[in-house]
C-alpha positions as CSV (number, residue, x, y, z in Angstrom):
1,M,-13.2,-9.5,9.1
2,T,-10.8,-11.4,8.7
3,S,-10.2,-13.8,5.9
4,L,-10.2,-17.9,6.7
5,W,-7.4,-17.9,5.0
6,L,-5.7,-15.5,6.8
7,N,-6.8,-16.4,10.0
8,D,-5.3,-20.3,9.6
9,A,-2.2,-18.8,7.7
10,Q,1.2,-19.2,8.6
11,V,3.4,-16.7,7.3
12,P,6.3,-14.7,9.1
13,A,6.6,-11.7,8.9
14,R,9.3,-9.9,7.2
15,L,11.6,-6.8,7.4
16,R,10.6,-3.9,5.8
17,L,13.2,-2.7,3.1
18,T,16.4,-1.1,3.4
19,P,17.2,1.4,0.9
20,G,20.4,1.5,-1.8
21,S,19.9,-1.7,-3.2
22,H,19.7,-2.4,-6.7
23,Y,18.3,-5.5,-9.1
24,D,17.8,-6.0,-12.1
25,T,14.0,-6.7,-11.7
26,V,12.0,-5.3,-9.0
27,V,8.1,-6.7,-8.1
28,V,5.9,-4.3,-6.6
29,G,3.0,-6.3,-4.8
30,A,3.1,-10.0,-2.5
31,G,0.4,-11.9,-4.1
32,I,0.2,-14.9,-6.9
33,T,1.3,-12.2,-9.7
34,G,4.3,-10.9,-8.1
35,L,5.1,-13.9,-6.1
36,V,5.0,-16.5,-9.5
37,T,6.9,-13.9,-11.2
38,A,9.6,-13.1,-8.5
39,L,10.5,-16.8,-8.8
40,L,10.3,-17.6,-12.1
41,L,12.0,-14.5,-12.8
42,A,14.9,-16.2,-9.7
43,Q,14.5,-19.5,-11.4
44,S,16.1,-18.0,-14.6
45,G,19.1,-16.2,-12.7
46,V,17.5,-12.6,-12.6
47,D,18.5,-10.8,-9.6
48,V,14.5,-9.8,-8.2
49,A,13.1,-8.8,-5.3
50,V,9.6,-8.5,-3.9
51,V,8.1,-5.0,-2.3
52,E,4.9,-5.0,-0.9
53,G,3.3,-2.7,1.2
54,R,1.8,-4.9,3.7
55,R,2.1,-8.5,4.6
56,V,2.8,-11.1,1.9
57,G,-1.8,-12.4,0.5
58,V,-3.5,-9.5,2.7
59,G,-4.7,-8.1,-1.1
60,T,-7.1,-10.1,-3.0
61,T,-5.2,-13.4,-3.1
62,G,-5.9,-13.4,0.5
63,G,-9.6,-13.0,0.1
64,T,-10.3,-15.3,-3.2
65,T,-12.3,-18.0,-3.0
66,G,-9.7,-20.2,-4.0
67,K,-11.3,-21.7,-7.2
68,L,-8.7,-22.6,-10.2
69,S,-11.5,-22.9,-12.7
70,L,-11.0,-22.8,-16.9
71,L,-15.3,-22.4,-16.3
72,Q,-15.5,-19.4,-15.1
73,G,-19.4,-17.8,-14.1
74,T,-20.5,-16.3,-17.6
75,R,-16.7,-15.1,-18.6
76,A,-16.4,-17.2,-22.0
77,Q,-19.6,-15.9,-23.5
78,S,-18.5,-12.2,-22.2
79,I,-15.4,-12.4,-24.2
80,A,-16.5,-14.3,-27.5
81,G,-19.5,-11.6,-27.9
82,Q,-16.6,-9.1,-27.6
83,H,-13.2,-10.4,-29.8
84,G,-15.2,-13.9,-30.9
85,I,-14.1,-18.0,-30.0
86,G,-10.6,-17.7,-31.1
87,V,-9.2,-15.4,-28.5
88,L,-11.7,-17.3,-26.1
89,A,-9.7,-20.2,-27.2
90,E,-6.5,-18.1,-26.8
91,Y,-7.9,-17.0,-22.9
92,I,-8.8,-20.7,-22.3
93,A,-5.5,-21.5,-23.1
94,A,-3.8,-19.0,-20.9
95,N,-5.8,-20.2,-18.1
96,R,-5.4,-23.4,-18.5
97,D,-1.3,-23.0,-18.3
98,G,-1.9,-21.2,-14.9
99,Q,-3.9,-23.7,-13.5
100,D,-1.5,-26.2,-14.7
101,W,1.5,-24.4,-13.3
102,L,0.0,-23.6,-9.8
103,L,-1.2,-27.1,-9.4
104,R,2.2,-28.6,-10.3
105,F,3.5,-26.7,-7.6
106,C,1.3,-27.7,-5.0
107,D,1.8,-31.6,-6.0
108,E,5.2,-31.3,-6.5
109,R,5.9,-29.8,-2.3
110,G,2.8,-32.0,-1.1
111,I,0.5,-28.8,-1.0
112,A,-3.7,-29.5,-0.5
113,N,-5.6,-29.6,-2.8
114,Q,-8.8,-31.0,-4.1
115,R,-10.2,-31.5,-7.5
116,S,-13.8,-30.5,-8.4
117,T,-16.5,-30.2,-10.6
118,A,-16.9,-26.7,-11.4
119,V,-20.7,-25.2,-12.5
120,T,-22.2,-22.0,-13.9
121,Y,-26.0,-22.8,-12.7
122,A,-29.3,-21.1,-13.4
123,Q,-31.0,-19.8,-10.0
124,T,-33.9,-18.3,-11.5
125,E,-35.7,-19.7,-15.0
126,R,-34.8,-16.5,-17.0
127,E,-30.6,-17.6,-16.5
128,K,-31.3,-20.3,-18.0
129,Q,-30.5,-19.0,-21.4
130,A,-27.4,-17.1,-20.1
131,V,-26.3,-20.9,-18.9
132,R,-26.9,-22.0,-22.2
133,A,-24.9,-19.5,-24.0
134,E,-21.7,-20.3,-22.3
135,F,-21.9,-23.9,-22.8
136,E,-22.3,-22.9,-26.5
137,A,-19.3,-20.5,-25.9
138,T,-16.9,-22.6,-23.7
139,T,-17.8,-26.1,-26.6
140,A,-17.1,-23.5,-28.8
141,A,-13.7,-22.6,-28.0
142,G,-12.9,-26.6,-27.1
143,L,-13.3,-26.9,-23.4
144,P,-15.4,-30.6,-22.6
145,T,-18.3,-28.9,-20.7
146,E,-21.7,-30.1,-20.1
147,L,-25.5,-28.4,-20.4
148,I,-27.8,-30.3,-17.6
149,D,-31.0,-30.4,-17.0
150,E,-31.0,-30.4,-13.0
151,L,-29.0,-30.1,-10.0
152,D,-29.1,-32.2,-7.0
153,T,-29.0,-28.7,-4.4
154,P,-30.7,-27.5,-1.4
155,F,-30.4,-23.9,-3.2
156,P,-33.1,-23.0,-6.0
157,A,-31.0,-24.1,-9.3
158,Y,-32.4,-24.1,-13.0
159,G,-30.2,-26.4,-14.3
160,G,-26.3,-25.4,-15.0
161,V,-23.4,-25.7,-17.5
162,R,-20.2,-27.8,-15.9
163,L,-16.9,-28.6,-16.5
164,G,-14.8,-31.4,-14.7
165,E,-11.6,-32.2,-13.2
166,Q,-10.8,-28.3,-11.5
167,A,-9.6,-27.5,-8.3
168,Q,-9.5,-25.6,-4.9
169,I,-6.5,-24.7,-2.6
170,D,-6.3,-22.6,0.2
171,P,-4.4,-19.6,-1.5
172,M,-2.3,-18.3,1.7
173,T,-0.7,-21.8,2.2
174,V,0.0,-21.7,-1.8
175,L,1.4,-18.6,-1.0
176,A,3.3,-19.5,2.3
177,A,5.2,-21.8,-0.4
178,L,6.1,-19.6,-3.1
179,A,7.2,-17.0,-1.0
180,A,9.8,-19.1,0.9
181,E,10.3,-20.8,-2.7
182,V,11.2,-17.4,-3.4
183,E,13.5,-16.7,-0.9
184,A,15.2,-19.6,-1.2
185,H,16.3,-18.8,-4.6
186,T,18.2,-16.3,-2.9
187,A,15.3,-12.6,-4.2
188,P,14.6,-10.6,-0.7
189,I,11.0,-10.3,0.3
190,Y,10.5,-7.0,1.3
191,E,7.1,-6.4,3.7
192,S,5.2,-2.8,5.1
193,T,7.1,-0.8,2.6
194,R,4.6,1.2,0.2
195,V,6.1,2.1,-3.7
196,Q,5.1,5.1,-4.1
197,A,6.8,6.7,-7.2
198,V,8.6,5.0,-10.1
199,H,11.0,7.7,-12.2
200,G,13.7,7.2,-14.3
201,S,17.3,8.0,-13.1
202,G,20.8,8.0,-15.7
203,G,19.1,4.7,-17.8
204,E,17.9,2.8,-14.3
205,L,14.7,3.5,-12.3
206,V,14.1,4.6,-9.0
207,V,11.7,2.9,-7.3
208,Q,10.8,5.2,-4.2
209,T,9.3,4.0,-1.0
210,E,7.5,5.1,2.2
211,H,11.5,3.8,3.6
212,G,13.7,4.9,1.0
213,D,15.0,4.7,-2.4
214,L,16.2,1.3,-4.7
215,T,17.0,1.5,-7.9
216,A,16.4,-1.4,-10.9
217,R,16.4,-2.0,-14.8
218,T,12.5,-2.7,-14.4
219,V,10.2,-2.6,-12.4
220,V,6.7,-4.8,-12.6
221,L,3.9,-3.5,-10.6
222,A,1.5,-6.5,-9.2
223,T,0.0,-4.6,-7.2
224,G,-4.0,-5.5,-8.3
225,T,-4.6,-2.1,-9.8
226,P,-1.7,0.0,-11.4
227,I,0.1,2.5,-8.8
228,L,1.2,4.7,-11.2
229,D,-1.6,6.6,-13.4
230,R,0.8,7.1,-16.8
231,G,-0.8,4.8,-18.8
232,G,-4.4,5.7,-17.9
233,F,-5.4,1.8,-16.2
234,F,-7.1,3.2,-14.2
235,A,-9.9,4.0,-16.0
236,R,-9.6,1.0,-17.7
237,L,-10.9,-0.9,-15.5
238,T,-14.5,-1.1,-12.4
239,A,-13.3,-1.4,-8.9
240,Q,-15.5,-4.2,-7.4
241,R,-15.9,-5.1,-3.9
242,S,-17.6,-8.8,-2.9
243,Y,-18.1,-10.3,0.0
244,L,-17.5,-13.9,1.4
245,A,-18.1,-15.9,4.4
246,A,-17.3,-19.7,6.1
247,F,-19.8,-21.4,7.8
248,R,-20.3,-24.7,9.7
249,V,-23.3,-26.2,8.5
250,P,-25.3,-29.7,10.4
251,G,-25.8,-31.5,7.1
252,P,-23.4,-32.4,4.5
253,V,-21.5,-30.0,2.0
254,P,-22.2,-29.3,-1.0
255,H,-18.7,-30.7,-3.5
256,D,-19.3,-29.1,-6.2
257,M,-17.7,-25.8,-7.5
258,Y,-21.0,-23.4,-8.1
259,I,-21.6,-19.6,-9.5
260,S,-24.4,-18.1,-10.7
261,A,-25.1,-17.1,-14.1
262,G,-26.9,-13.8,-13.0
263,Q,-27.5,-11.4,-10.4
264,P,-26.2,-11.2,-7.4
265,I,-23.9,-13.7,-7.5
266,R,-23.7,-16.8,-5.8
267,S,-20.6,-18.4,-5.4
268,L,-19.9,-21.6,-3.6
269,R,-17.2,-24.1,-2.7
270,Y,-16.2,-26.4,0.0
271,H,-13.2,-26.3,2.4
272,P,-12.5,-29.4,4.3
273,T,-10.6,-29.3,7.9
274,P,-9.8,-31.3,10.7
275,E,-13.5,-31.1,12.0
276,G,-15.4,-31.3,9.2
277,D,-15.8,-29.9,5.9
278,L,-17.0,-26.3,6.2
279,L,-19.1,-24.1,3.2
280,L,-17.9,-21.1,1.9
281,V,-20.4,-18.7,0.0
282,G,-20.0,-15.6,-1.8
283,G,-21.4,-12.6,-3.9
284,S,-23.6,-9.8,-3.3
285,G,-20.8,-7.4,-4.8
286,H,-20.6,-3.7,-6.0
287,A,-18.7,-1.4,-7.5
288,V,-16.5,0.0,-4.7
289,G,-17.7,3.1,-2.6
290,R,-20.8,3.3,-5.0
291,T,-23.0,2.1,-1.9
292,D,-24.1,3.5,1.8
293,A,-25.3,0.1,2.7
294,A,-21.6,-1.9,2.1
295,A,-23.1,-3.7,5.4
296,A,-26.3,-4.5,3.7
297,H,-24.9,-6.3,0.9
298,A,-23.0,-9.0,2.9
299,D,-25.5,-9.0,5.2
300,A,-27.7,-10.8,1.8
301,L,-24.8,-13.1,1.9
302,L,-26.3,-14.4,5.5
303,D,-29.4,-14.4,4.9
304,W,-29.2,-16.5,1.5
305,T,-27.0,-19.4,3.3
306,A,-29.6,-19.4,6.4
307,A,-31.9,-19.7,4.0
308,W,-31.5,-23.0,2.4
309,F,-28.8,-24.1,4.6
310,P,-30.7,-24.3,8.0
311,G,-28.3,-23.9,11.5
312,A,-25.8,-22.4,9.7
313,E,-22.9,-21.0,11.5
314,V,-20.6,-18.0,10.6
315,L,-16.9,-18.3,11.5
316,H,-15.5,-15.8,9.2
317,R,-16.4,-13.0,7.1
318,W,-14.4,-11.5,4.7
319,S,-14.3,-9.2,1.5
320,A,-12.1,-9.4,-1.8
321,Q,-11.5,-6.3,-4.3
322,D,-11.2,-7.4,-8.0
323,Y,-10.9,-5.3,-11.0
324,H,-13.2,-5.9,-14.0
325,P,-11.7,-4.9,-17.4
326,V,-13.1,-2.5,-20.1
327,G,-12.3,-4.5,-22.5
328,E,-12.9,-8.3,-20.6
329,L,-9.2,-9.5,-20.9
330,P,-6.4,-8.8,-18.7
331,Y,-4.2,-6.1,-19.4
332,V,-0.4,-7.7,-19.3
333,G,2.3,-6.0,-20.4
334,P,4.4,-2.6,-20.9
335,L,3.1,0.4,-19.0
336,L,3.5,2.7,-21.7
337,P,3.6,1.4,-25.4
338,G,6.8,0.5,-26.8
339,H,8.3,0.4,-23.4
340,D,9.5,-2.9,-21.3
341,D,11.1,-0.9,-18.3
342,I,7.7,-1.2,-16.4
343,L,4.6,-3.7,-16.4
344,V,2.2,-4.3,-15.4
345,A,-0.6,-7.1,-14.9
346,T,-4.6,-6.4,-13.8
347,G,-7.9,-7.3,-14.8
348,Y,-8.5,-11.1,-13.6
349,A,-12.3,-9.9,-13.2
350,K,-12.3,-12.4,-10.1
351,W,-10.7,-15.7,-11.7
352,G,-7.2,-14.2,-10.7
353,L,-5.6,-17.9,-9.6
354,T,-5.4,-19.0,-12.6
355,N,-5.2,-15.2,-14.7
356,G,-2.8,-14.3,-12.6
357,V,-0.3,-17.4,-12.4
358,A,-1.0,-16.5,-16.8
359,A,0.1,-13.3,-16.3
360,A,3.3,-14.0,-14.4
361,L,4.0,-16.4,-16.9
362,A,3.8,-14.1,-19.3
363,L,5.4,-11.6,-17.9
364,A,8.3,-13.6,-16.8
365,G,8.6,-14.7,-20.7
366,R,8.3,-11.2,-21.7
367,L,11.7,-10.8,-19.5
368,T,13.2,-13.3,-20.2
369,G,13.0,-13.4,-23.9
370,K,10.5,-16.8,-23.9
371,P,6.8,-15.6,-23.9
372,P,3.8,-17.7,-24.2
373,L,2.2,-18.4,-27.7
374,W,-0.6,-16.8,-26.4
375,A,0.8,-13.8,-24.2
376,A,-0.7,-11.2,-27.2
377,T,-3.8,-11.8,-26.4
378,F,-3.6,-10.2,-22.7
379,A,-1.5,-7.5,-24.4
380,T,-2.1,-4.1,-22.0
381,W,-2.2,-2.2,-25.8
382,R,-3.9,-4.8,-28.1
383,P,-5.7,-3.3,-31.2
384,A,-8.9,-4.9,-31.0
385,E,-9.4,-2.1,-27.3
386,L,-10.7,-0.2,-29.8
387,R,-13.3,-2.2,-29.3
388,S,-13.6,-1.7,-25.5
389,L,-14.1,2.0,-26.3
390,L,-17.8,2.1,-25.9
391,S,-17.2,0.2,-22.5
392,G,-14.7,2.4,-21.4
393,A,-16.8,5.6,-21.6
394,R,-19.9,4.2,-20.1
395,A,-17.3,3.5,-17.0
396,N,-15.9,7.3,-17.1
397,T,-19.3,8.7,-17.5
398,A,-20.5,6.8,-14.1
399,V,-16.9,8.1,-12.3
400,A,-17.8,11.5,-13.6
401,Q,-20.8,11.1,-12.0
402,Q,-19.2,10.3,-8.9
403,L,-16.7,12.7,-8.8
404,S,-19.2,15.8,-9.2
405,T,-22.2,13.8,-6.9
406,G,-19.5,13.6,-3.5
407,W,-18.7,17.3,-4.3
408,L,-22.5,18.1,-4.3
409,R,-23.3,16.4,-1.2
410,M,-20.5,18.9,0.6
411,V,-23.0,22.2,0.4
412,G,-24.1,21.4,3.6
413,G,-21.7,22.5,6.9
414,G,-20.5,19.7,9.4
415,S,-22.0,18.4,12.5
416,A,-21.6,18.8,16.0
417,T,-22.1,14.9,17.4
418,V,-19.7,12.0,17.4
419,P,-20.4,8.8,15.7
420,E,-21.2,6.2,17.1
421,E,-18.9,2.7,16.9
422,G,-18.4,1.8,13.4
423,C,-19.9,4.4,11.9
424,G,-18.5,7.1,9.3
425,R,-20.1,10.0,8.0
426,V,-18.1,12.7,5.4
427,E,-19.1,16.2,6.0
428,R,-17.7,19.6,5.5
429,H,-15.7,22.1,8.1
430,G,-15.1,25.4,5.9
431,L,-14.2,24.9,2.7
432,V,-12.6,21.2,3.3
433,P,-14.2,18.0,3.5
434,S,-13.7,15.6,6.3
435,G,-14.6,12.2,7.4
436,I,-15.1,11.0,10.6
437,C,-15.6,7.8,12.0
438,T,-15.6,5.8,15.1
439,V,-13.3,2.1,15.5
440,D,-12.7,0.7,18.3
441,G,-13.9,3.5,20.8
442,V,-11.3,6.6,19.2
443,T,-12.9,8.9,17.3
444,T,-10.8,10.1,13.9
445,E,-11.4,12.8,11.9
446,V,-9.3,13.0,8.2
447,S,-9.8,14.5,4.9
448,A,-12.7,12.8,2.8
449,I,-10.4,14.1,-0.6
450,C,-8.9,10.8,-2.3
451,P,-4.9,12.0,-2.5
452,H,-5.4,9.6,-6.3
453,L,-7.6,11.9,-8.1
454,Y,-10.0,13.5,-5.2
455,G,-12.9,11.9,-5.4
456,I,-15.2,11.6,-2.5
457,L,-15.0,9.0,-0.1
458,R,-17.7,7.2,1.3
459,W,-17.3,5.3,4.9
460,N,-17.5,1.2,4.3
461,D,-19.5,0.3,7.0
462,A,-19.1,-3.2,6.5
463,E,-15.2,-2.8,6.2
464,R,-14.8,-0.2,8.3
465,S,-13.3,1.6,5.7
466,W,-12.8,4.9,3.8
467,D,-13.5,4.3,-0.1
468,C,-13.3,6.0,-3.3
469,P,-16.1,5.7,-5.7
470,L,-13.9,6.8,-8.8
471,H,-11.0,4.2,-9.0
472,G,-11.5,2.0,-6.0
473,S,-8.7,3.3,-3.4
474,R,-9.5,2.4,-0.2
475,F,-8.2,3.7,3.1
476,A,-8.3,2.6,7.3
477,P,-9.9,4.6,9.7
478,D,-6.5,6.6,10.3
479,G,-6.0,7.3,6.9
480,A,-3.8,4.8,6.3
481,V,-3.5,3.2,2.5
482,L,-5.1,0.2,2.1
483,E,-5.6,-0.6,-2.0
484,G,-3.9,1.2,-4.6
485,P,-4.2,3.2,-7.3
486,A,-3.8,5.7,-4.4
487,T,-0.1,5.5,-2.9
488,K,-0.1,7.9,0.1
489,P,-2.2,8.0,3.2
490,L,-5.1,10.8,3.9
491,T,-4.0,13.4,6.0
492,R,-5.3,13.3,9.5
493,R,-6.7,15.8,11.2
494,S,-7.6,14.8,14.7
495,V,-7.9,11.9,17.0
496,L,-10.3,11.8,19.9
497,R,-10.4,8.4,22.3
498,E,-14.2,8.5,23.3
499,D,-13.2,5.9,26.3
500,I,-10.7,8.3,28.1
């Protein structure tokens, strides 16, 4: 499952870390937040470096739909319901600043982007109430949204709320330009270098990676979810997986950006190519590792598209991981209260292009002494977080259930059969849970215990990965880390090549 953006991207590979260097600031993660933060700091004269565990953009940014919108499904009513209209207005202001910055960056460098109308629509009569609630929340917060009774769409729609002059981009083209601009300011980007720990030593921070250490005065964690457990952000987020596909369709492609107001989510946009417009459809999400049928979620997206766009041809299929904050607002600021040496940015709830740039503006502003006016709304340790305790308790009750259920499944023994191609299973060998899978003719056995907080992994049959149902860590068939908060690979136990 390779993203349309990653498939077409011409992003050069970069060298891994040469240990021993010192920087004012080390940014961990080369997605939208990490690269914009690094660029802003470099432009301000800060000695900065970026360290990326895999490649630029291969995480969430490279899997996004590429929408830059201030109308974000039903986010406005969720935020207003928990924090009030005033806080929602601040959230919108932050996203507007993020949107403006990114579009200005694109326009100044001739990077293609399309202005488009965003629509949150009702896919059933029942969802009309959510559409109206979104209209009321957004207008109260100052957005010039419109409530419409009818939509001209090939799929069922029972009205919606819309906002004009929003935008869409190819995220990898933007990341390639950002990375080049960061390096043009003499700030290095190290790839294939996974950060495993950060600790203090002699008044500075030691950043421990798989290829050796470097030191810094400040570290920014722009890794989707923070890879350091202190601060407990893993317990304040729910990791979510969603699916996307790009289609060539025989007829016209809608040019507005659509997202449904209810479940299952259906998100649509177009993507221009020299051969004609493609249709991008996303949705069918679920909590990471909490399904035994990920492929069924991905296939549901294809079935829906085939039903409403007859003759649609699948060109690319992929997925992305996002983190939903229990308090509904992103967390941007110190990892621990009162300590500015390690900063984090997380919890964008699937709207990372605007929120991610806003987070970068807040992080760079904090470090240079010029924070934006709305920065306190994104604070990691804001007093209003107390109101999120109930949501956090629910989220962590689900985590505890997943932990106990996973271990209880281990009461049985193993199997003598080798999994079929693309399949995997967890079984117990003695007292040790093992994950066995067959991918590309190679059968591999690894530890089935997540090294983060010891959850029992599940096989993801859509993406051929081992996923943790606790906090969303994901691993390749051979045990390599794909997503945090885990930073160490799974222990490999054996490899059997079926084709030998």
